All heavy atoms as a GROMACS GRO file, in nm:
protein
  558
    1MET      N    1  11.332  10.585  12.571
    1MET     CA    2  11.254  10.486  12.495
    1MET      C    3  11.107  10.529  12.500
    1MET      O    4  11.052  10.555  12.607
    1MET     CB    5  11.272  10.348  12.550
    1MET     CG    6  11.187  10.244  12.484
    1MET     SD    7  11.232  10.078  12.536
    1MET     CE    8  11.217   9.997  12.378
    2PRO      N    9  11.038  10.530  12.386
    2PRO     CA   10  10.898  10.569  12.384
    2PRO      C   11  10.812  10.470  12.458
    2PRO      O   12  10.840  10.351  12.459
    2PRO     CB   13  10.860  10.568  12.234
    2PRO     CG   14  10.986  10.552  12.159
    2PRO     CD   15  11.089  10.504  12.253
    3THR      N   16  10.708  10.522  12.522
    3THR     CA   17  10.621  10.433  12.598
    3THR      C   18  10.482  10.414  12.535
    3THR      O   19  10.416  10.314  12.562
    3THR     CB   20  10.599  10.487  12.743
    3THR    OG1   21  10.547  10.619  12.732
    3THR    CG2   22  10.728  10.486  12.817
    4ASP      N   23  10.442  10.505  12.445
    4ASP     CA   24  10.313  10.486  12.376
    4ASP      C   25  10.331  10.392  12.259
    4ASP      O   26  10.441  10.377  12.206
    4ASP     CB   27  10.251  10.619  12.336
    4ASP     CG   28  10.324  10.684  12.219
    4ASP    OD1   29  10.448  10.694  12.227
    4ASP    OD2   30  10.258  10.724  12.122
    5SER      N   31  10.221  10.328  12.214
    5SER     CA   32  10.232  10.228  12.110
    5SER      C   33  10.281  10.286  11.980
    5SER      O   34  10.359  10.222  11.908
    5SER     CB   35  10.100  10.154  12.090
    5SER     OG   36   9.998  10.246  12.050
    6VAL      N   37  10.239  10.409  11.942
    6VAL     CA   38  10.286  10.468  11.817
    6VAL      C   39  10.437  10.493  11.826
    6VAL      O   40  10.513  10.463  11.734
    6VAL     CB   41  10.210  10.599  11.783
    6VAL    CG1   42  10.272  10.670  11.666
    6VAL    CG2   43  10.063  10.568  11.755
    7GLY      N   44  10.481  10.549  11.936
    7GLY     CA   45  10.625  10.571  11.954
    7GLY      C   46  10.710  10.446  11.948
    7GLY      O   47  10.816  10.442  11.884
    8ARG      N   48  10.660  10.340  12.014
    8ARG     CA   49  10.731  10.212  12.013
    8ARG      C   50  10.732  10.154  11.870
    8ARG      O   51  10.833  10.098  11.827
    8ARG     CB   52  10.666  10.117  12.111
    8ARG     CG   53  10.693  10.155  12.257
    8ARG     CD   54  10.627  10.063  12.358
    8ARG     NE   55  10.648   9.924  12.327
    8ARG     CZ   56  10.550   9.833  12.311
    8ARG    NH1   57  10.424   9.869  12.325
    8ARG    NH2   58  10.580   9.707  12.285
    9PHE      N   59  10.620  10.166  11.801
    9PHE     CA   60  10.611  10.115  11.662
    9PHE      C   61  10.711  10.189  11.574
    9PHE      O   62  10.786  10.129  11.501
    9PHE     CB   63  10.468  10.131  11.611
    9PHE     CG   64  10.452  10.099  11.464
    9PHE    CD1   65  10.482   9.973  11.414
    9PHE    CD2   66  10.411  10.196  11.373
    9PHE    CE1   67  10.466   9.943  11.278
    9PHE    CE2   68  10.397  10.169  11.240
    9PHE     CZ   69  10.422  10.041  11.192
   10LEU      N   70  10.710  10.322  11.585
   10LEU     CA   71  10.804  10.402  11.506
   10LEU      C   72  10.950  10.365  11.537
   10LEU      O   73  11.032  10.355  11.446
   10LEU     CB   74  10.782  10.553  11.530
   10LEU     CG   75  10.652  10.608  11.476
   10LEU    CD1   76  10.632  10.751  11.525
   10LEU    CD2   77  10.647  10.604  11.324
   11ALA      N   78  10.982  10.343  11.662
   11ALA     CA   79  11.116  10.303  11.702
   11ALA      C   80  11.156  10.167  11.642
   11ALA      O   81  11.274  10.142  11.617
   11ALA     CB   82  11.130  10.302  11.852
   12ALA      N   83  11.058  10.078  11.620
   12ALA     CA   84  11.086   9.944  11.569
   12ALA      C   85  11.107   9.945  11.416
   12ALA      O   86  11.159   9.849  11.362
   12ALA     CB   87  10.971   9.850  11.604
   13LEU      N   88  11.067  10.050  11.348
   13LEU     CA   89  11.080  10.057  11.204
   13LEU      C   90  11.219  10.094  11.160
   13LEU      O   91  11.295  10.160  11.235
   13LEU     CB   92  10.984  10.165  11.148
   13LEU     CG   93  10.835  10.133  11.156
   13LEU    CD1   94  10.755  10.259  11.124
   13LEU    CD2   95  10.797  10.024  11.063
   14ASP      N   96  11.254  10.055  11.037
   14ASP     CA   97  11.383  10.104  10.984
   14ASP      C   98  11.361  10.251  10.951
   14ASP      O   99  11.252  10.298  10.933
   14ASP     CB  100  11.430  10.017  10.866
   14ASP     CG  101  11.350  10.036  10.737
   14ASP    OD1  102  11.333  10.150  10.694
   14ASP    OD2  103  11.304   9.936  10.677
   15PRO      N  104  11.474  10.324  10.936
   15PRO     CA  105  11.462  10.470  10.918
   15PRO      C  106  11.374  10.516  10.798
   15PRO      O  107  11.299  10.614  10.813
   15PRO     CB  108  11.604  10.513  10.901
   15PRO     CG  109  11.686  10.411  10.971
   15PRO     CD  110  11.610  10.283  10.949
   16ARG      N  111  11.382  10.448  10.688
   16ARG     CA  112  11.302  10.491  10.573
   16ARG      C  113  11.153  10.471  10.599
   16ARG      O  114  11.070  10.556  10.569
   16ARG     CB  115  11.339  10.417  10.446
   16ARG     CG  116  11.472  10.462  10.388
   16ARG     CD  117  11.505  10.381  10.267
   16ARG     NE  118  11.507  10.239  10.310
   16ARG     CZ  119  11.528  10.137  10.233
   16ARG    NH1  120  11.548  10.156  10.106
   16ARG    NH2  121  11.530  10.015  10.279
   17GLN      N  122  11.119  10.357  10.656
   17GLN     CA  123  10.976  10.329  10.688
   17GLN      C  124  10.928  10.427  10.797
   17GLN      O  125  10.816  10.472  10.789
   17GLN     CB  126  10.959  10.187  10.731
   17GLN     CG  127  10.975  10.084  10.618
   17GLN     CD  128  10.961   9.944  10.667
   17GLN    OE1  129  11.007   9.910  10.779
   17GLN    NE2  130  10.904   9.858  10.585
   18ARG      N  131  11.014  10.454  10.894
   18ARG     CA  132  10.978  10.542  11.002
   18ARG      C  133  10.940  10.682  10.946
   18ARG      O  134  10.836  10.740  10.983
   18ARG     CB  135  11.091  10.561  11.103
   18ARG     CG  136  11.058  10.647  11.220
   18ARG     CD  137  11.174  10.653  11.321
   18ARG     NE  138  11.225  10.525  11.352
   18ARG     CZ  139  11.353  10.488  11.329
   18ARG    NH1  140  11.439  10.573  11.275
   18ARG    NH2  141  11.396  10.367  11.361
   19GLU      N  142  11.021  10.731  10.855
   19GLU     CA  143  10.993  10.862  10.796
   19GLU      C  144  10.863  10.861  10.720
   19GLU      O  145  10.783  10.954  10.731
   19GLU     CB  146  11.111  10.897  10.702
   19GLU     CG  147  11.108  11.039  10.651
   19GLU     CD  148  11.231  11.070  10.570
   19GLU    OE1  149  11.340  11.071  10.631
   19GLU    OE2  150  11.218  11.091  10.450
   20ALA      N  151  10.835  10.755  10.644
   20ALA     CA  152  10.711  10.745  10.569
   20ALA      C  153  10.590  10.740  10.664
   20ALA      O  154  10.489  10.804  10.635
   20ALA     CB  155  10.713  10.620  10.482
   21VAL      N  156  10.600  10.669  10.773
   21VAL     CA  157  10.488  10.660  10.868
   21VAL      C  158  10.470  10.793  10.942
   21VAL      O  159  10.358  10.835  10.967
   21VAL     CB  160  10.507  10.542  10.966
   21VAL    CG1  161  10.404  10.546  11.076
   21VAL    CG2  162  10.503  10.410  10.893
   22GLU      N  163  10.579  10.858  10.976
   22GLU     CA  164  10.569  10.986  11.045
   22GLU      C  165  10.496  11.090  10.961
   22GLU      O  166  10.433  11.181  11.015
   22GLU     CB  167  10.708  11.039  11.084
   22GLU     CG  168  10.770  10.961  11.199
   22GLU     CD  169  10.914  11.002  11.226
   22GLU    OE1  170  10.984  11.050  11.136
   22GLU    OE2  171  10.953  10.987  11.344
   23ASP      N  172  10.504  11.076  10.830
   23ASP     CA  173  10.435  11.170  10.739
   23ASP      C  174  10.287  11.141  10.728
   23ASP      O  175  10.216  11.227  10.670
   23ASP     CB  176  10.500  11.163  10.599
   23ASP     CG  177  10.642  11.222  10.593
   23ASP    OD1  178  10.676  11.298  10.686
   23ASP    OD2  179  10.712  11.190  10.498
   24ARG      N  180  10.241  11.030  10.780
   24ARG     CA  181  10.098  10.998  10.772
   24ARG      C  182  10.021  11.064  10.886
   24ARG      O  183  10.080  11.097  10.990
   24ARG     CB  184  10.081  10.845  10.781
   24ARG     CG  185  10.142  10.773  10.661
   24ARG     CD  186  10.120  10.623  10.674
   24ARG     NE  187  10.188  10.552  10.566
   24ARG     CZ  188  10.163  10.426  10.532
   24ARG    NH1  189  10.073  10.358  10.599
   24ARG    NH2  190  10.227  10.368  10.436
   25PRO      N  191   9.891  11.078  10.867
   25PRO     CA  192   9.807  11.132  10.976
   25PRO      C  193   9.816  11.048  11.101
   25PRO      O  194   9.842  10.928  11.099
   25PRO     CB  195   9.664  11.129  10.920
   25PRO     CG  196   9.680  11.112  10.774
   25PRO     CD  197   9.811  11.042  10.750
   26ARG      N  198   9.796  11.109  11.216
   26ARG     CA  199   9.805  11.041  11.346
   26ARG      C  200   9.712  10.917  11.353
   26ARG      O  201   9.751  10.814  11.406
   26ARG     CB  202   9.771  11.138  11.461
   26ARG     CG  203   9.778  11.078  11.599
   26ARG     CD  204   9.917  11.046  11.637
   26ARG     NE  205   9.916  10.978  11.772
   26ARG     CZ  206  10.023  10.952  11.837
   26ARG    NH1  207  10.142  10.982  11.792
   26ARG    NH2  208  10.016  10.895  11.955
   27GLU      N  209   9.591  10.929  11.296
   27GLU     CA  210   9.497  10.817  11.302
   27GLU      C  211   9.558  10.697  11.227
   27GLU      O  212   9.542  10.581  11.269
   27GLU     CB  213   9.367  10.854  11.236
   27GLU     CG  214   9.291  10.961  11.314
   27GLU     CD  215   9.340  11.103  11.287
   27GLU    OE1  216   9.406  11.129  11.182
   27GLU    OE2  217   9.318  11.188  11.372
   28GLU      N  218   9.624  10.720  11.116
   28GLU     CA  219   9.689  10.612  11.038
   28GLU      C  220   9.804  10.552  11.118
   28GLU      O  221   9.821  10.431  11.121
   28GLU     CB  222   9.736  10.668  10.903
   28GLU     CG  223   9.801  10.564  10.813
   28GLU     CD  224   9.707  10.460  10.758
   28GLU    OE1  225   9.584  10.477  10.776
   28GLU    OE2  226   9.753  10.362  10.702
   29GLN      N  227   9.881  10.637  11.186
   29GLN     CA  228   9.990  10.584  11.269
   29GLN      C  229   9.936  10.498  11.381
   29GLN      O  230   9.992  10.394  11.410
   29GLN     CB  231  10.066  10.705  11.330
   29GLN     CG  232  10.141  10.787  11.231
   29GLN     CD  233  10.213  10.908  11.294
   29GLN    OE1  234  10.221  10.917  11.417
   29GLN    NE2  235  10.259  10.995  11.212
   30GLU      N  236   9.824  10.539  11.437
   30GLU     CA  237   9.765  10.461  11.544
   30GLU      C  238   9.709  10.328  11.493
   30GLU      O  239   9.724  10.226  11.564
   30GLU     CB  240   9.652  10.540  11.613
   30GLU     CG  241   9.706  10.657  11.697
   30GLU     CD  242   9.595  10.752  11.745
   30GLU    OE1  243   9.478  10.733  11.707
   30GLU    OE2  244   9.632  10.842  11.822
   31ARG      N  245   9.654  10.328  11.374
   31ARG     CA  246   9.607  10.201  11.315
   31ARG      C  247   9.721  10.106  11.290
   31ARG      O  248   9.712   9.987  11.321
   31ARG     CB  249   9.533  10.232  11.181
   31ARG     CG  250   9.472  10.105  11.118
   31ARG     CD  251   9.415  10.137  10.981
   31ARG     NE  252   9.517  10.169  10.884
   31ARG     CZ  253   9.598  10.079  10.823
   31ARG    NH1  254   9.588   9.948  10.852
   31ARG    NH2  255   9.686  10.113  10.733
   32LEU      N  256   9.831  10.160  11.236
   32LEU     CA  257   9.947  10.073  11.210
   32LEU      C  258  10.008  10.022  11.341
   32LEU      O  259  10.051   9.905  11.349
   32LEU     CB  260  10.053  10.152  11.128
   32LEU     CG  261  10.016  10.184  10.986
   32LEU    CD1  262  10.114  10.283  10.927
   32LEU    CD2  263  10.010  10.058  10.901
   33ALA      N  264  10.012  10.110  11.442
   33ALA     CA  265  10.066  10.064  11.575
   33ALA      C  266   9.981   9.955  11.632
   33ALA      O  267  10.032   9.859  11.690
   33ALA     CB  268  10.077  10.185  11.666
   34ALA      N  269   9.848   9.967  11.616
   34ALA     CA  270   9.760   9.863  11.667
   34ALA      C  271   9.781   9.729  11.592
   34ALA      O  272   9.782   9.625  11.654
   34ALA     CB  273   9.613   9.910  11.654
   35ALA      N  274   9.799   9.738  11.462
   35ALA     CA  275   9.824   9.617  11.383
   35ALA      C  276   9.958   9.555  11.427
   35ALA      O  277   9.973   9.433  11.435
   35ALA     CB  278   9.830   9.651  11.236
   36TRP      N  279  10.056   9.639  11.457
   36TRP     CA  280  10.187   9.593  11.501
   36TRP      C  281  10.176   9.520  11.638
   36TRP      O  282  10.229   9.412  11.655
   36TRP     CB  283  10.279   9.714  11.513
   36TRP     CG  284  10.411   9.691  11.578
   36TRP    CD1  285  10.518   9.621  11.527
   36TRP    CD2  286  10.451   9.737  11.704
   36TRP    NE1  287  10.621   9.622  11.617
   36TRP    CE2  288  10.585   9.697  11.727
   36TRP    CE3  289  10.393   9.814  11.804
   36TRP    CZ2  290  10.658   9.725  11.841
   36TRP    CZ3  291  10.465   9.845  11.918
   36TRP    CH2  292  10.597   9.800  11.936
   37GLU      N  293  10.100   9.577  11.728
   37GLU     CA  294  10.079   9.513  11.860
   37GLU      C  295  10.007   9.380  11.844
   37GLU      O  296  10.041   9.283  11.911
   37GLU     CB  297   9.999   9.603  11.952
   37GLU     CG  298  10.083   9.721  12.000
   37GLU     CD  299  10.011   9.808  12.103
   37GLU    OE1  300   9.888   9.812  12.099
   37GLU    OE2  301  10.082   9.869  12.180
   38GLU      N  302   9.910   9.374  11.752
   38GLU     CA  303   9.836   9.250  11.726
   38GLU      C  304   9.933   9.146  11.667
   38GLU      O  305   9.924   9.026  11.705
   38GLU     CB  306   9.722   9.271  11.631
   38GLU     CG  307   9.605   9.346  11.690
   38GLU     CD  308   9.498   9.379  11.589
   38GLU    OE1  309   9.494   9.323  11.480
   38GLU    OE2  310   9.414   9.466  11.623
   39GLU      N  311  10.022   9.189  11.581
   39GLU     CA  312  10.121   9.095  11.519
   39GLU      C  313  10.209   9.039  11.630
   39GLU      O  314  10.238   8.917  11.633
   39GLU     CB  315  10.204   9.170  11.415
   39GLU     CG  316  10.300   9.084  11.340
   39GLU     CD  317  10.238   8.991  11.240
   39GLU    OE1  318  10.125   9.017  11.191
   39GLU    OE2  319  10.303   8.891  11.208
   40LEU      N  320  10.253   9.124  11.718
   40LEU     CA  321  10.342   9.077  11.830
   40LEU      C  322  10.269   8.978  11.918
   40LEU      O  323  10.331   8.880  11.962
   40LEU     CB  324  10.386   9.196  11.912
   40LEU     CG  325  10.497   9.282  11.856
   40LEU    CD1  326  10.515   9.409  11.940
   40LEU    CD2  327  10.630   9.205  11.851
   41GLU      N  328  10.144   9.000  11.946
   41GLU     CA  329  10.069   8.914  12.036
   41GLU      C  330  10.026   8.783  11.968
   41GLU      O  331  10.022   8.677  12.033
   41GLU     CB  332   9.942   8.984  12.084
   41GLU     CG  333   9.971   9.097  12.179
   41GLU     CD  334   9.847   9.177  12.216
   41GLU    OE1  335   9.733   9.130  12.188
   41GLU    OE2  336   9.861   9.285  12.272
   42ALA      N  337  10.000   8.786  11.841
   42ALA     CA  338   9.940   8.673  11.773
   42ALA      C  339  10.038   8.566  11.724
   42ALA      O  340  10.003   8.451  11.706
   42ALA     CB  341   9.852   8.718  11.655
   43ASP      N  342  10.160   8.607  11.693
   43ASP     CA  343  10.255   8.516  11.628
   43ASP      C  344  10.344   8.447  11.729
   43ASP      O  345  10.426   8.512  11.796
   43ASP     CB  346  10.338   8.597  11.528
   43ASP     CG  347  10.414   8.504  11.434
   43ASP    OD1  348  10.489   8.418  11.481
   43ASP    OD2  349  10.405   8.522  11.311
   44ASP      N  350  10.331   8.315  11.740
   44ASP     CA  351  10.411   8.236  11.832
   44ASP      C  352  10.561   8.242  11.796
   44ASP      O  353  10.646   8.237  11.887
   44ASP     CB  354  10.370   8.090  11.833
   44ASP     CG  355  10.229   8.071  11.891
   44ASP    OD1  356  10.184   8.159  11.967
   44ASP    OD2  357  10.167   7.969  11.862
   45GLU      N  358  10.592   8.253  11.672
   45GLU     CA  359  10.732   8.266  11.629
   45GLU      C  360  10.794   8.390  11.690
   45GLU      O  361  10.910   8.388  11.732
   45GLU     CB  362  10.732   8.273  11.475
   45GLU     CG  363  10.865   8.230  11.414
   45GLU     CD  364  10.847   8.228  11.262
   45GLU    OE1  365  10.792   8.131  11.208
   45GLU    OE2  366  10.889   8.327  11.200
   46LEU      N  367  10.719   8.497  11.691
   46LEU     CA  368  10.769   8.621  11.750
   46LEU      C  369  10.788   8.611  11.900
   46LEU      O  370  10.875   8.674  11.959
   46LEU     CB  371  10.682   8.741  11.714
   46LEU     CG  372  10.683   8.783  11.570
   46LEU    CD1  373  10.581   8.896  11.544
   46LEU    CD2  374  10.822   8.828  11.526
   47ASP      N  375  10.702   8.528  11.965
   47ASP     CA  376  10.720   8.508  12.110
   47ASP      C  377  10.855   8.447  12.142
   47ASP      O  378  10.922   8.491  12.234
   47ASP     CB  379  10.608   8.412  12.162
   47ASP     CG  380  10.473   8.477  12.170
   47ASP    OD1  381  10.468   8.599  12.168
   47ASP    OD2  382  10.377   8.402  12.179
   48THR      N  383  10.896   8.351  12.061
   48THR     CA  384  11.027   8.291  12.081
   48THR      C  385  11.138   8.394  12.055
   48THR      O  386  11.233   8.403  12.135
   48THR     CB  387  11.046   8.169  11.984
   48THR    OG1  388  10.940   8.075  12.010
   48THR    CG2  389  11.181   8.101  12.003
   49LEU      N  390  11.126   8.469  11.949
   49LEU     CA  391  11.226   8.569  11.918
   49LEU      C  392  11.227   8.675  12.026
   49LEU      O  393  11.337   8.723  12.065
   49LEU     CB  394  11.197   8.635  11.782
   49LEU     CG  395  11.296   8.741  11.733
   49LEU    CD1  396  11.438   8.688  11.724
   49LEU    CD2  397  11.251   8.795  11.598
   50ASP      N  398  11.112   8.709  12.082
   50ASP     CA  399  11.106   8.812  12.186
   50ASP      C  400  11.182   8.769  12.314
   50ASP      O  401  11.244   8.851  12.381
   50ASP     CB  402  10.960   8.841  12.221
   50ASP     CG  403  10.942   8.955  12.322
   50ASP    OD1  404  10.998   9.061  12.294
   50ASP    OD2  405  10.877   8.934  12.425
   51GLU      N  406  11.182   8.640  12.340
   51GLU     CA  407  11.257   8.588  12.454
   51GLU      C  408  11.406   8.608  12.433
   51GLU      O  409  11.481   8.632  12.526
   51GLU     CB  410  11.225   8.439  12.478
   51GLU     CG  411  11.083   8.420  12.526
   51GLU     CD  412  11.051   8.270  12.544
   51GLU    OE1  413  11.145   8.190  12.545
   51GLU    OE2  414  10.934   8.240  12.556
   52LEU      N  415  11.449   8.596  12.308
   52LEU     CA  416  11.592   8.611  12.277
   52LEU      C  417  11.632   8.756  12.258
   52LEU      O  418  11.738   8.800  12.299
   52LEU     CB  419  11.627   8.532  12.151
   52LEU     CG  420  11.600   8.381  12.158
   52LEU    CD1  421  11.620   8.316  12.020
   52LEU    CD2  422  11.689   8.316  12.261
   53SER      N  423  11.546   8.831  12.191
   53SER     CA  424  11.578   8.970  12.158
   53SER      C  425  11.449   9.048  12.137
   53SER      O  426  11.395   9.049  12.021
   53SER     CB  427  11.666   8.978  12.035
   53SER     OG  428  11.686   9.112  11.997
   54PRO      N  429  11.399   9.115  12.238
   54PRO     CA  430  11.276   9.190  12.221
   54PRO      C  431  11.281   9.294  12.106
   54PRO      O  432  11.184   9.304  12.030
   54PRO     CB  433  11.256   9.258  12.358
   54PRO     CG  434  11.323   9.165  12.454
   54PRO     CD  435  11.443   9.112  12.375
   55PRO      N  436  11.394   9.370  12.091
   55PRO     CA  437  11.399   9.463  11.979
   55PRO      C  438  11.388   9.394  11.843
   55PRO      O  439  11.325   9.449  11.751
   55PRO     CB  440  11.532   9.535  11.996
   55PRO     CG  441  11.563   9.519  12.141
   55PRO     CD  442  11.508   9.385  12.177
   56ALA      N  443  11.447   9.279  11.830
   56ALA     CA  444  11.438   9.207  11.702
   56ALA      C  445  11.295   9.163  11.674
   56ALA      O  446  11.250   9.170  11.561
   56ALA     CB  447  11.534   9.085  11.702
   57ALA      N  448  11.225   9.116  11.775
   57ALA     CA  449  11.087   9.075  11.758
   57ALA      C  450  11.001   9.195  11.716
   57ALA      O  451  10.916   9.184  11.626
   57ALA     CB  452  11.035   9.010  11.885
   58GLU      N  453  11.024   9.307  11.783
   58GLU     CA  454  10.948   9.426  11.749
   58GLU      C  455  10.975   9.472  11.606
   58GLU      O  456  10.884   9.514  11.535
   58GLU     CB  457  10.974   9.536  11.850
   58GLU     CG  458  10.918   9.505  11.987
   58GLU     CD  459  10.940   9.615  12.090
   58GLU    OE1  460  11.017   9.712  12.062
   58GLU    OE2  461  10.882   9.601  12.199
   59SER      N  462  11.101   9.469  11.566
   59SER     CA  463  11.136   9.508  11.430
   59SER      C  464  11.076   9.414  11.327
   59SER      O  465  11.027   9.459  11.224
   59SER     CB  466  11.290   9.512  11.418
   59SER     OG  467  11.342   9.617  11.488
   60GLU      N  468  11.078   9.286  11.354
   60GLU     CA  469  11.019   9.187  11.262
   60GLU      C  470  10.870   9.209  11.248
   60GLU      O  471  10.815   9.209  11.138
   60GLU     CB  472  11.048   9.045  11.307
   60GLU     CG  473  10.984   8.938  11.224
   60GLU     CD  474  11.027   8.936  11.074
   60GLU    OE1  475  11.130   8.998  11.042
   60GLU    OE2  476  10.952   8.878  10.994
   61ALA      N  477  10.803   9.233  11.358
   61ALA     CA  478  10.660   9.258  11.355
   61ALA      C  479  10.629   9.388  11.278
   61ALA      O  480  10.536   9.392  11.195
   61ALA     CB  481  10.600   9.267  11.496
   62ALA      N  482  10.711   9.487  11.295
   62ALA     CA  483  10.693   9.616  11.223
   62ALA      C  484  10.713   9.596  11.075
   62ALA      O  485  10.635   9.649  10.993
   62ALA     CB  486  10.789   9.722  11.276
   63ARG      N  487  10.814   9.516  11.037
   63ARG     CA  488  10.837   9.488  10.897
   63ARG      C  489  10.721   9.416  10.835
   63ARG      O  490  10.675   9.453  10.725
   63ARG     CB  491  10.964   9.403  10.880
   63ARG     CG  492  11.001   9.378  10.733
   63ARG     CD  493  11.106   9.270  10.722
   63ARG     NE  494  11.060   9.142  10.767
   63ARG     CZ  495  10.973   9.061  10.701
   63ARG    NH1  496  10.922   9.097  10.587
   63ARG    NH2  497  10.939   8.942  10.750
   64ARG      N  498  10.663   9.324  10.907
   64ARG     CA  499  10.548   9.249  10.855
   64ARG      C  500  10.428   9.338  10.832
   64ARG      O  501  10.361   9.328  10.731
   64ARG     CB  502  10.507   9.133  10.949
   64ARG     CG  503  10.614   9.024  10.956
   64ARG     CD  504  10.573   8.920  11.057
   64ARG     NE  505  10.673   8.819  11.073
   64ARG     CZ  506  10.659   8.712  11.152
   64ARG    NH1  507  10.547   8.697  11.222
   64ARG    NH2  508  10.751   8.624  11.163
   65VAL      N  509  10.401   9.426  10.928
   65VAL     CA  510  10.289   9.519  10.916
   65VAL      C  511  10.311   9.609  10.792
   65VAL      O  512  10.222   9.629  10.712
   65VAL     CB  513  10.273   9.603  11.043
   65VAL    CG1  514  10.178   9.720  11.021
   65VAL    CG2  515  10.224   9.518  11.157
   66MET      N  516  10.430   9.660  10.779
   66MET     CA  517  10.456   9.751  10.666
   66MET      C  518  10.454   9.677  10.532
   66MET      O  519  10.410   9.732  10.431
   66MET     CB  520  10.590   9.824  10.683
   66MET     CG  521  10.586   9.920  10.803
   66MET     SD  522  10.453  10.040  10.802
   66MET     CE  523  10.496  10.138  10.660
   67ASP      N  524  10.494   9.552  10.532
   67ASP     CA  525  10.490   9.474  10.409
   67ASP      C  526  10.343   9.454  10.363
   67ASP      O  527  10.315   9.454  10.243
   67ASP     CB  528  10.551   9.330  10.428
   67ASP     CG  529  10.703   9.334  10.426
   67ASP    OD1  530  10.761   9.444  10.397
   67ASP    OD2  531  10.763   9.233  10.462
   68ARG      N  532  10.254   9.440  10.456
   68ARG     CA  533  10.112   9.429  10.420
   68ARG      C  534  10.054   9.560  10.371
   68ARG      O  535   9.955   9.561  10.297
   68ARG     CB  536  10.030   9.382  10.544
   68ARG     CG  537  10.052   9.239  10.579
   68ARG     CD  538   9.949   9.188  10.678
   68ARG     NE  539   9.947   9.259  10.801
   68ARG     CZ  540  10.006   9.220  10.916
   68ARG    NH1  541  10.073   9.108  10.915
   68ARG    NH2  542   9.996   9.291  11.022
   69GLU      N  543  10.117   9.671  10.402
   69GLU     CA  544  10.069   9.801  10.359
   69GLU      C  545  10.098   9.831  10.213
   69GLU      O  546  10.038   9.918  10.155
   69GLU     CB  547  10.129   9.912  10.448
   69GLU     CG  548  10.075   9.919  10.585
   69GLU     CD  549   9.925   9.950  10.586
   69GLU    OE1  550   9.885  10.056  10.530
   69GLU    OE2  551   9.847   9.873  10.644
   70VAL      N  552  10.195   9.763  10.161
   70VAL     CA  553  10.236   9.790  10.020
   70VAL      C  554  10.143   9.731   9.922
   70VAL      O  555  10.069   9.649   9.928
   70VAL     CB  556  10.379   9.739   9.998
   70VAL    CG1  557  10.424   9.757   9.855
   70VAL    CG2  558  10.473   9.810  10.091
   0.00000   0.00000   0.00000
């Protein structure tokens, strides 16, 4: 399991989104990973989901970040 924020963010993405993010410059990947971490910390709804399923909460936060990118 990846331990850095970019690796964790990439792991939380669905395969198509992961591939698209991997093609971006490292700085962009880091920006998206930071937004993902902020989403995880800021949303109370995700806190509840995290208690039940941490991978599901991470995936939901990643989806939200990528939805804002479109």
